[in-house]
MARRO-910005 format. One line per 3 residues: their letters; for each residue y, x, z of C-alpha. Coordinates in steps of 0.2 Angstrom, whole numbers, padded with zeros to 4 digits. Each point is the difference from the previous one (the first is absolute). Layout:
// MARRO-910005
A = Y X Z  ...;
This chain:
// MARRO-910005
XXX = -0038 0032 -0138  0016 0000 0010  0013 -0014 -0004;
XXX = 0018 0006 -0001  0016 -0008 -0002  0014 0010 -0008;
XXX = 0014 -0009 0010  -0009 0000 0017  0010 0007 0014;
XXX = -0005 0015 0010  0005 0009 0016  0013 0013 -0002;
XXX = -0010 0013 0009  -0013 0003 0013  0011 -0003 0015;
XXX = 0005 -0017 -0005  -0018 -0005 -0003  -0006 0007 0017;
XXX = 0014 -0008 0010  -0003 -0017 -0009  -0019 0001 0003;
XXX = 0002 0006 0018  0012 -0014 0002  -0013 -0013 -0006;
XXX = -0012 0007 0012  0012 0001 0015  0002 -0018 0006;
XXX = 0001 -0010 0016  -0018 0005 0005  0005 0018 0001;
XXX = 0014 -0003 0012  -0008 -0011 0013  -0019 -0003 -0004;
XXX = -0005 0018 -0002  0008 0008 0016  -0008 -0014 0010;
XXX = -0018 0002 -0006  0002 0019 0002  0004 -0003 0018;
XXX = -0014 -0013 0003  -0013 0010 -0009  0000 0017 0008;
XXX = 0017 0007 -0005  -0002 0017 -0008  -0018 -0003 -0002;
XXX = 0003 -0015 -0010  0012 0010 -0011  -0013 0012 -0004;
XXX = -0012 -0014 -0006  0014 -0008 -0009  0004 0016 -0010;
XXX = -0019 0001 -0005  0001 -0018 -0006  0015 0004 -0010;
XXX = -0009 0014 -0008  -0016 -0011 -0003  0009 -0015 -0007;
XXX = 0019 0001 -0002  0002 0016 -0010  -0015 -0003 -0012;
XXX = 0004 -0018 -0004  0019 0003 -0001  -0004 0014 -0013;
XXX = -0011 -0013 -0010  0015 -0012 0000  0012 0013 -0006;
XXX = -0012 0006 -0014  -0004 -0018 -0006  0019 -0005 -0001;
XXX = 0006 0016 -0008  -0014 0001 -0013  0002 -0018 -0006;
XXX = 0019 -0002 0003  -0003 -0017 0006  0000 -0012 0015;
XXX = -0017 -0003 0008  -0006 -0014 -0011  0005 0010 -0016;
XXX = -0008 0016 0007  -0017 -0008 0003  0001 -0009 -0016;
XXX = 0003 0016 -0010  -0014 0010 0009  -0014 -0014 0003;
XXX = -0015 0001 -0011  -0004 -0016 -0011  -0015 -0003 0011;
XXX = -0004 0007 0018  -0017 -0002 0008  0008 0003 0017;
XXX = 0013 -0013 -0002  -0013 -0013 -0006  -0011 0004 0015;
XXX = 0015 -0003 0011  0004 -0016 -0009  -0018 -0006 0001;
XXX = -0001 0004 0018  0016 -0010 0004  -0006 -0014 -0011;
XXX = -0017 -0002 0009  0009 0001 0016  0011 -0015 -0005;
XXX = -0016 -0010 -0006  -0008 0005 0017  0015 -0007 0010;
XXX = -0001 -0016 -0010  -0017 -0003 0005  0006 0000 0018;
XXX = 0014 -0012 -0005  0014 0013 0002  0009 -0008 -0015;
XXX = 0016 0009 0001  -0006 0018 0002  -0015 -0004 -0012;
XXX = 0012 -0006 -0014  0012 0015 0003  -0014 0013 -0001;
XXX = -0008 -0008 -0015  0017 0000 -0009  0003 0018 0006;
XXX = -0017 0006 -0006  0003 -0007 -0017  0017 0008 -0002;
XXX = -0008 0017 0005  -0014 -0002 -0013  0013 -0005 -0013;
XXX = 0015 0012 0004  -0009 0014 0009  0010 0014 0007;
XXX = 0017 -0007 -0006  -0001 -0012 0015  0002 0015 0012;
XXX = 0017 0003 -0008  0004 -0019 0001  -0005 0001 0019;
XXX = 0012 0014 0002  0015 -0010 -0007  -0004 -0015 0010;
XXX = -0002 0010 0015  0017 0008 -0002  0007 -0018 -0003;
XXX = -0007 -0008 0015  0002 0015 0012  0019 0000 -0004;
XXX = 0001 -0019 0003  -0005 0002 0019  0006 0018 0002;
XXX = 0018 -0005 -0005  0000 -0013 0014  -0003 0014 0013;
XXX = 0012 0011 -0009  0012 -0014 0001  -0002 0000 0019;
XXX = 0005 0018 0001  0016 -0004 -0011  0004 -0014 0012;
XXX = -0002 0012 0015  0012 0012 -0008  0013 -0013 0001;
XXX = -0005 -0005 0017  0002 0018 0006  0017 0001 -0008;
XXX = 0006 -0016 0008  -0007 0004 0017  -0013 -0013 0001;
XXX = -0014 0011 0006  0006 0004 0017  -0016 -0005 0009;
XXX = -0004 0005 0018  -0018 -0006 -0001  -0014 0000 -0013;
XXX = -0003 -0019 0003  0018 -0004 -0005  -0002 0011 -0016;
XXX = -0017 -0009 -0004  0008 -0017 0002  0015 0005 -0011;
XXX = -0012 0007 -0013  -0011 -0016 -0001  0016 -0011 -0002;
XXX = 0006 0012 -0014  -0015 0000 -0011  -0003 -0018 0002;
XXX = 0018 -0005 -0005  -0002 -0004 -0019  0018 0004 -0003;
XXX = -0001 0018 0007  -0018 0003 -0007  0004 -0006 -0018;
XXX = 0017 0008 0000  -0006 0017 0005  -0015 -0002 -0012;
XXX = 0011 -0004 -0014  0012 0014 0004  -0014 0013 0000;
XXX = -0007 -0006 -0016  0017 0000 -0008  0002 0019 0005;
XXX = -0017 0003 -0008  0004 -0009 -0016  0017 0009 -0002;
XXX = -0008 0017 0001  -0015 -0003 -0011  0012 -0009 -0012;
XXX = 0008 0016 -0004  -0016 0008 -0006  -0009 0016 0005;
XXX = 0012 0014 0000  0016 -0010 0003  -0008 -0012 0012;
XXX = -0016 0005 0010  0002 0019 -0002  0019 0001 0004;
XXX = -0002 -0011 0016  -0016 0009 0005  0010 0017 0000;
XXX = 0013 -0008 0012  -0011 -0011 0011  -0015 0013 0004;
XXX = 0011 0014 0006  0011 -0013 0010  -0017 -0006 0007;
XXX = -0005 0017 0006  0017 0004 0007  0000 -0016 0010;
XXX = -0017 0004 0007  0005 0017 0005  0016 -0007 0009;
XXX = -0011 -0013 0009  -0012 0014 0005  0013 0011 0008;
XXX = 0007 -0015 0009  -0017 -0006 0006  -0006 0018 0006;
XXX = 0016 0003 0010  -0003 -0015 0011  -0007 0002 0018;
XXX = -0019 0000 0001  -0001 0000 -0019  -0015 0012 0001;
XXX = -0011 -0014 0007  0002 -0009 -0017  -0004 0016 -0009;
XXX = -0016 0003 0010  -0005 -0018 -0003  0002 0002 -0018;
XXX = -0006 0017 -0004  -0012 0006 0014  -0018 0001 -0008;
XXX = -0012 -0011 0009  -0016 0001 -0009  -0008 -0012 0012;
XXX = 0009 -0014 -0010  -0007 0006 -0016  -0015 -0012 -0005;
XXX = -0006 -0009 -0015  0013 -0013 0001  0015 0013 0001;
XXX = -0008 0009 -0015  0000 -0017 -0010  0018 -0003 0005;
XXX = 0005 0017 -0006  -0009 -0003 -0017  0009 -0017 -0002;
XXX = 0017 0007 0005  -0002 0015 -0011  -0003 -0011 -0015;
XXX = 0013 -0013 0004  0014 0012 0005  0000 0008 -0018;
XXX = 0003 -0016 -0010  -0016 0002 -0009  -0010 -0014 -0009;
XXX = 0016 -0010 -0004  0004 0008 -0016  0017 0008 0006;
XXX = -0006 0018 -0001  -0008 -0004 -0017  0016 -0008 -0006;
XXX = 0011 0014 0006  -0012 0013 -0008  0003 -0009 -0017;
XXX = 0018 0006 0000  -0006 0019 0003  0003 0013 -0013;
XXX = -0016 0009 -0006  0006 0016 0007  0001 -0006 0018;
XXX = -0013 0008 0012  -0010 -0015 0006  -0009 0010 0013;
XXX = 0016 0007 0009  0008 -0017 -0002  -0014 -0008 0009;
XXX = 0000 0012 0014  0019 -0002 0001  -0001 -0019 0001;
XXX = -0014 0000 0013  0008 0014 0010  0017 -0009 0001;
XXX = -0008 -0017 0004  -0011 0008 0014  0014 0010 0007;
XXX = 0012 -0015 0002  -0014 -0010 0008  -0003 0014 0013;
XXX = 0018 0003 0004  0004 -0018 0001  -0010 -0001 0016;
XXX = 0012 0014 0008  0014 -0012 -0003  -0008 -0015 0008;
XXX = -0011 0005 0015  0010 0012 0009  0014 -0013 0001;
XXX = -0012 -0014 0005  -0008 0010 0014  0016 0007 0006;
XXX = 0006 -0017 0004  -0016 -0005 0009  -0007 -0012 -0014;
XXX = -0017 -0002 -0006  -0003 0001 -0019  -0006 -0015 -0009;
XXX = -0008 -0001 -0018  0009 -0006 -0015  0016 -0010 -0001;
XXX = -0001 -0002 0019  0005 0018 0002  0013 0000 -0013;
XXX = 0009 -0016 0003  -0003 -0003 0018  -0002 0016 0010;
XXX = 0011 0012 -0010  0016 -0011 0001  -0002 -0001 0019;
XXX = -0003 0019 0000  0016 0004 -0010  0010 -0012 0011;
XXX = -0003 0012 0015  0005 0016 -0010  0018 0005 -0001;
XXX = 0007 -0006 -0017  -0015 -0011 -0001  0007 -0011 -0013;
XXX = 0003 0014 -0012  -0018 0007 0002  -0007 -0017 -0003;
XXX = 0010 -0002 -0015  -0006 0017 -0007  -0018 -0005 0004;
XXX = 0000 -0016 -0009  0009 0008 -0015  -0014 0012 0000;
XXX = -0013 -0014 -0001  0010 -0008 -0013  0000 0016 -0011;
XXX = -0018 0002 0002  -0003 -0019 -0005  0012 0002 -0015;
XXX = -0008 0015 -0007  -0017 -0009 0001  0007 -0016 -0006;
XXX = 0007 0007 -0017  -0017 0008 -0004  -0009 -0017 0003;
XXX = 0013 -0009 -0011  -0002 0013 -0014  -0019 -0003 -0001;
XXX = 0002 -0018 -0006  0016 0004 -0010  -0009 0014 -0010;
XXX = -0014 -0012 -0004  0012 -0013 -0008  0009 0014 -0009;
XXX = -0015 0009 -0007  -0012 -0014 -0003  0011 -0015 -0004;
XXX = 0014 0010 -0008  0014 -0007 0012  0016 0009 0002;
XXX = 0001 0008 0017  0014 -0010 0006  -0008 -0016 -0004;
XXX = -0016 0006 0008  0008 0005 0016  0010 -0016 0003;
XXX = -0015 -0011 -0004  -0013 0010 0010  0013 0002 0014;
XXX = 0003 -0019 0000  -0018 -0004 0001  -0004 0012 0014;
XXX = 0015 -0008 0010  -0008 -0017 -0002  -0017 0005 0006;
XXX = 0008 0011 0014  0011 -0015 0005  -0017 -0009 0004;
XXX = -0005 0015 0011  0017 0000 0008  0000 -0018 0006;
XXX = -0019 0001 0006  0000 0016 0010  -0009 -0007 0015;
XXX = -0008 -0016 -0005  -0003 -0013 -0014  0012 -0013 0007;
XXX = 0012 0001 -0015  -0014 0002 -0013  -0013 -0012 0006;
XXX = -0003 -0006 -0017  -0006 0017 -0006  -0010 0002 0016;
XXX = -0009 -0016 -0002  -0004 0004 -0018  -0007 0018 0004;
XXX = -0010 -0007 0015  -0008 -0014 -0012  -0004 0013 -0013;
XXX = -0005 0016 0010  -0004 -0008 0017  0011 0012 0010;
XXX = 0017 0009 -0001  0009 0014 0009  0013 -0005 0013;
XXX = 0014 -0002 -0012  0005 0001 -0018  0008 0017 0004;
XXX = -0016 0006 0007  -0010 -0006 -0014  0010 0009 -0013;
XXX = 0000 0016 0011  -0019 -0001 0002  -0004 -0003 -0019;
XXX = 0012 0014 -0005  -0003 0014 0013  -0018 -0003 0005;
XXX = -0007 -0005 -0017  0010 0005 -0015  0005 0017 0005;
XXX = -0017 0008 0006  -0009 -0008 -0015  0013 0006 -0011;
XXX = -0002 0018 0007  -0019 -0001 -0001  0000 -0006 -0018;
XXX = 0013 0013 -0005  -0011 0014 0006  -0016 -0007 -0007;
XXX = 0009 -0002 -0017  0007 0017 0000  -0016 0008 0005;
XXX = -0013 -0009 -0010  0009 -0010 -0014  0015 0010 -0006;
XXX = -0009 0016 0007  0006 0014 0010  0000 0011 -0015;
XXX = 0013 -0010 -0009  0010 -0002 0016  -0001 0018 0003;
XXX = 0007 0003 -0018  0015 -0010 0005  0003 0008 0017;
XXX = -0001 0017 -0009  0016 -0004 -0009  0013 0009 0011;
XXX = -0014 0006 0012  -0012 0011 -0010  -0006 0009 0015;
XXX = -0006 -0015 0009  -0016 0000 -0010  -0003 0019 -0001;
XXX = 0004 0007 0017  -0016 0003 0011  0003 -0009 0016;
XXX = -0006 0014 0011  0011 0013 -0009  0015 -0012 0002;
XXX = -0003 -0002 0019  -0002 0019 0002  0016 0003 -0010;
XXX = -0009 0009 -0014  0002 -0012 -0014  0009 0013 -0010;
XXX = -0011 0015 0004  -0010 0005 -0016  -0016 0002 0009;
XXX = 0001 -0019 0005  0004 -0006 -0018  -0018 -0003 -0007;
XXX = -0001 -0011 -0015  -0011 -0012 0009  0005 -0008 0016;
XXX = -0010 -0014 0008  0010 -0004 0016  0017 -0002 -0006;
XXX = 0014 -0012 0005  -0005 -0011 -0015  -0019 0000 0004;
XXX = 0004 -0005 0018  0012 -0013 -0005  -0013 -0007 -0012;
XXX = -0013 -0001 0014  0012 -0009 0011  0006 -0013 -0013;
XXX = -0018 -0004 -0006  -0009 0000 0016  0010 0002 0017;
XXX = 0016 -0009 -0003  -0009 -0016 -0006  -0012 -0001 0014;
XXX = 0015 0004 0013  0011 -0014 -0008  -0015 -0012 0000;
XXX = -0003 0004 0019  0018 -0002 0004  0001 -0017 -0010;
XXX = -0016 -0007 0009  0008 0005 0017  0017 -0008 -0004;
XXX = -0008 -0017 -0005  -0011 0000 0015  -0017 0003 -0008;
XX = -0002 0017 0008  0002 0002 0018;
């Protein structure tokens, strides 16, 4: 049965929901990570592989999250609690496997990992599928903790662009400046606090007056800024060198590794597995078309990721610079590039405002996940939940902010983790990033697809999707592709290959396997 709340807020319409969900999906990774991996993995050839991965993983799993959220009208924990059976053989088998793994590790004196897995196995056996929802809420919480630190850097660079502090003639100088900036506790904590405050103020106002209203402002502004940067970038001398680097298909670079990278990027770029889409879906009206909404969100996210490269690489190559991965490109190379362009400070300002908007639309969705949990499951007023959750995330994020490069300021935590688990990542920031991005998200997506396909059942999920999208389950796929879906001769009472049947096959078999492969590759178990 669906659990409903009479006073629960809803989106005012499809546009607000699509812009908010797309804003959640469009983040910092779309602006700098996606264009770079496209250029390094075959350009246009990689784009084709990526789009196929979106179809295999992204769209089917996103539709699952929307259906789970809308059907239950609850946050991830409440959704799984409402739909989970009293006893699940699959959940017990997973729990038993984790429990036995923990016992096995204890035999080899891996005390920390062994105890952790034994405790986790017992929790899975006791609570079953509800733990998937718990993992989604925890993932949203921990991701925002380190994400807000990086978002704070963009906020700081907006100010630096305004005040003329980004006039670098060499990348080495920009790199030194960036290193001093992120390791300065005052700057790091101040920018982190300011970004979290912005997120809290927006979510504090609720769904329609807060998240939806600001999404309707920020998302169009984001697109306009990208278009302005593309025009400026493409009008620079030798800009086409960058365009060729970015989009020229090079199938010689497409190999197993690039396919696995595309699988991972397709999943992570859509904010799947962290409960954000499920939470946003819980505020949807039953008349909303989940199929077209999914296509709109996926399409908008992918489009922004693609065109972001046209704003970056033509400018980088036009000025004779070589691209670099990750923050190095954004905070070290691009400030130097903008310094050589007429009105460079203005264009640098626009670019970092663009990054800030992308980070903010994602940040508010992550904050809403944990907020919705305390509102739905604990009965807290929204304003109390937002302030408490936002404050807790700020505290955890502060530990990330002061330990970006090493453990020097948190040696006591480092010592404890080494004693318990034997090893750690390079810093507390990297540890939280790895736990959230490489473990929580793919495992969340894997179990969401398994739960929908095998526990809740694709039949019941389809019944929910049909509300507002009746043709989704009835139109023959071949007729749809051929443009004959309304032709009487192609409207037989029995259809086998429909959109619904194809989605069911993907969500039961193909998507879980693809997510599992991407997960094993991400954590280094699959080369």
